[in-house]
C-alpha positions as a Markdown table, in Angstrom:
| # | Residue | x | y | z |
|---|---|---|---|---|
| 1 | Met | 0.0 | 0.0 | 0.0 |
| 2 | Thr | 1.5 | 3.3 | -1.0 |
| 3 | Ile | 0.1 | 6.3 | 0.9 |
| 4 | Gly | 1.5 | 9.8 | 0.7 |
| 5 | Ile | 0.6 | 13.1 | 2.1 |
| 6 | Gly | -0.1 | 16.1 | -0.1 |
| 7 | His | 2.4 | 18.9 | -0.1 |
| 8 | Gly | 1.2 | 21.5 | 2.4 |
| 9 | Met | -1.1 | 19.1 | 4.2 |
| 10 | Leu | 1.1 | 18.8 | 7.2 |
| 11 | Glu | 1.6 | 22.5 | 7.6 |
| 12 | Ser | -2.1 | 23.0 | 8.0 |
| 13 | Met | -2.6 | 19.9 | 10.1 |
| 14 | Gln | -2.8 | 20.4 | 13.8 |
| 15 | Ile | -0.9 | 17.6 | 15.6 |
| 16 | Pro | -3.2 | 15.9 | 18.0 |
| 17 | Val | -2.2 | 15.0 | 21.6 |
| 18 | Leu | -1.5 | 11.3 | 21.8 |
| 19 | Gly | -1.7 | 8.9 | 24.7 |
| 20 | Glu | 1.0 | 6.5 | 25.6 |
| 21 | Leu | -0.5 | 3.5 | 23.7 |
| 22 | Glu | -1.3 | 5.6 | 20.7 |
| 23 | Thr | 2.3 | 6.8 | 20.6 |
| 24 | Ala | 3.6 | 3.2 | 20.9 |
| 25 | Val | 1.3 | 2.0 | 18.1 |
| 26 | Leu | 2.4 | 4.9 | 15.9 |
| 27 | Glu | 6.0 | 4.1 | 16.6 |
| 28 | Phe | 5.4 | 0.5 | 15.7 |
| 29 | Ile | 3.9 | 1.5 | 12.3 |
| 30 | Trp | 6.8 | 3.9 | 11.6 |
| 31 | Ser | 9.3 | 1.2 | 12.4 |
| 32 | His | 7.6 | -1.8 | 10.7 |
| 33 | Gly | 5.5 | -0.2 | 7.9 |
| 34 | Ala | 1.9 | -1.0 | 7.1 |
| 35 | Ala | 0.4 | -3.5 | 9.5 |
| 36 | Glu | -2.8 | -5.3 | 10.4 |
| 37 | Val | -4.3 | -5.2 | 13.9 |
| 38 | Lys | -3.0 | -8.7 | 14.6 |
| 39 | Asp | 0.5 | -7.7 | 13.8 |
| 40 | Val | 0.4 | -4.8 | 16.2 |
| 41 | His | -1.2 | -6.8 | 18.9 |
| 42 | Arg | 1.4 | -9.6 | 18.6 |
| 43 | Glu | 4.2 | -7.1 | 19.2 |
| 44 | Leu | 2.6 | -4.6 | 21.6 |
| 45 | Gly | -0.6 | -6.0 | 23.0 |
| 46 | Thr | 0.7 | -9.4 | 24.2 |
| 47 | Ala | 3.6 | -7.9 | 26.1 |
| 48 | Arg | 1.4 | -5.3 | 27.7 |
| 49 | Asn | -1.5 | -7.7 | 28.4 |
| 50 | Ile | -3.8 | -5.6 | 26.2 |
| 51 | Thr | -6.6 | -7.1 | 24.2 |
| 52 | Leu | -6.8 | -7.2 | 20.5 |
| 53 | Asn | -9.9 | -5.0 | 20.7 |
| 54 | Thr | -7.9 | -2.3 | 22.6 |
| 55 | Ile | -5.2 | -2.3 | 19.8 |
| 56 | Gln | -8.0 | -2.2 | 17.2 |
| 57 | Ser | -9.6 | 0.8 | 18.9 |
| 58 | Thr | -6.2 | 2.6 | 19.2 |
| 59 | Leu | -5.6 | 2.1 | 15.5 |
| 60 | Glu | -9.1 | 3.4 | 14.7 |
| 61 | Arg | -8.4 | 6.5 | 16.8 |
| 62 | Leu | -5.2 | 7.2 | 15.0 |
| 63 | His | -7.0 | 6.8 | 11.7 |
| 64 | Arg | -9.7 | 9.3 | 12.9 |
| 65 | Lys | -6.9 | 11.7 | 13.9 |
| 66 | Arg | -5.6 | 11.5 | 10.3 |
| 67 | Leu | -2.3 | 10.0 | 11.3 |
| 68 | Leu | -3.0 | 6.5 | 9.8 |
| 69 | Ala | -4.6 | 5.5 | 6.6 |
| 70 | Arg | -6.4 | 2.2 | 6.3 |
| 71 | Glu | -7.2 | -0.2 | 3.5 |
| 72 | Arg | -9.6 | -3.1 | 3.8 |
| 73 | Ile | -8.0 | -6.5 | 3.0 |
| 74 | Gly | -10.5 | -9.2 | 3.3 |
| 75 | His | -12.2 | -8.9 | 6.7 |
| 76 | Ala | -9.4 | -6.8 | 8.2 |
| 77 | Tyr | -7.9 | -3.4 | 7.8 |
| 78 | Arg | -4.2 | -2.7 | 7.0 |
| 79 | Tyr | -3.0 | 0.5 | 8.6 |
| 80 | Ala | -0.1 | 2.8 | 7.2 |
| 81 | Ala | 1.3 | 6.1 | 8.4 |
| 82 | Leu | 0.1 | 9.2 | 6.7 |
| 83 | Val | 2.8 | 11.3 | 8.4 |
| 84 | Ser | 6.4 | 10.3 | 8.8 |
| 85 | Arg | 8.0 | 10.2 | 12.2 |
| 86 | Asn | 10.2 | 13.3 | 11.4 |
| 87 | Glu | 7.2 | 15.3 | 10.0 |
| 88 | Phe | 5.1 | 14.5 | 13.1 |
| 89 | Arg | 7.9 | 15.5 | 15.5 |
| 90 | Ala | 8.6 | 18.7 | 13.6 |
| 91 | Arg | 4.9 | 19.7 | 13.6 |
| 92 | Ala | 4.6 | 18.8 | 17.3 |
| 93 | Val | 7.6 | 21.0 | 18.2 |
| 94 | Ala | 6.4 | 23.8 | 16.0 |
| 95 | Gly | 3.0 | 23.6 | 17.6 |
| 96 | Leu | 4.4 | 23.7 | 21.1 |
| 97 | Ala | 6.7 | 26.6 | 20.3 |
| 98 | Gly | 3.8 | 28.5 | 18.7 |
| 99 | Thr | 1.9 | 28.4 | 22.0 |
| 100 | Leu | 4.7 | 29.9 | 24.0 |
| 101 | Arg | 5.1 | 33.6 | 24.4 |
| 102 | Gly | 7.7 | 36.0 | 25.8 |
| 103 | Ala | 10.2 | 34.5 | 28.2 |
| 104 | Glu | 8.8 | 31.0 | 27.8 |
| 105 | Gly | 9.3 | 31.1 | 24.0 |
| 106 | Ala | 12.8 | 32.5 | 24.4 |
| 107 | Gly | 13.8 | 29.7 | 26.8 |
| 108 | Val | 12.5 | 27.0 | 24.4 |
| 109 | Ile | 14.4 | 28.6 | 21.5 |
| 110 | Ala | 17.6 | 28.9 | 23.6 |
| 111 | Ala | 17.3 | 25.2 | 24.7 |
| 112 | Phe | 16.7 | 24.1 | 21.1 |
| 113 | Val | 19.7 | 25.9 | 19.8 |
| 114 | Asp | 21.9 | 24.5 | 22.6 |
| 115 | Leu | 20.6 | 21.0 | 21.8 |
| 116 | Ala | 21.3 | 21.5 | 18.1 |
| 117 | Ala | 24.8 | 22.8 | 18.7 |
| 118 | Arg | 25.7 | 19.9 | 21.0 |
| 119 | Ala | 24.4 | 17.3 | 18.4 |
| 120 | Asp | 26.5 | 18.7 | 15.5 |
| 121 | Lys | 27.9 | 22.0 | 14.4 |
| 122 | Lys | 26.3 | 21.6 | 11.0 |
| 123 | Asn | 23.0 | 21.9 | 12.7 |
| 124 | Leu | 23.8 | 25.5 | 13.6 |
| 125 | Asp | 24.7 | 26.2 | 10.0 |
| 126 | Arg | 21.4 | 24.7 | 8.9 |
| 127 | Leu | 19.5 | 26.8 | 11.5 |
| 128 | Glu | 21.2 | 29.9 | 10.1 |
| 129 | Gln | 20.0 | 29.0 | 6.6 |
| 130 | Leu | 16.5 | 28.3 | 7.8 |
| 131 | Ile | 16.4 | 31.6 | 9.7 |
| 132 | Ala | 17.6 | 33.5 | 6.6 |
| 133 | Gln | 14.9 | 31.8 | 4.4 |
| 134 | Ala | 12.2 | 32.6 | 6.9 |
| 135 | Arg | 13.3 | 36.3 | 7.0 |
| 136 | Thr | 13.3 | 36.4 | 3.2 |
| 137 | Arg | 9.8 | 34.8 | 3.1 |
| 138 | Arg | 8.5 | 37.2 | 5.8 |
| 139 | Gly | 10.0 | 40.2 | 4.0 |
| 140 | Ala | 8.4 | 39.1 | 0.7 |
| 141 | Gly | 5.0 | 38.5 | 2.3 |
| 142 | Ser | 4.9 | 41.8 | 4.1 |
């Protein structure tokens, strides 16, 4: 099953808050690719002593939240990610940063830059490029 997201869809999509099980299921799909309920249950449900119905409900919630697509195969659905792990994380961070104001926002930005610098100097160069691009776009749109 090949499922993609349209360009710009993610930018307008508000990232929903996920519970611990929803996050685990989504991580499973990102790591293993498209899967049926039984596949997810075998990996996650059995170890957590969770029923097949609970896993099925979780997959359905993720589908309703527009994070998973599904395709009927026989009597079952096969679920696949509509959003990549990196896209999801980027939108979640952007959403969080967008809700912070003033000193809170400045602290988050400072922590993010520090984290990026510790990971790799090239990240700082990339951040500078992104900031320059954002300034150019903002100037052109004003």
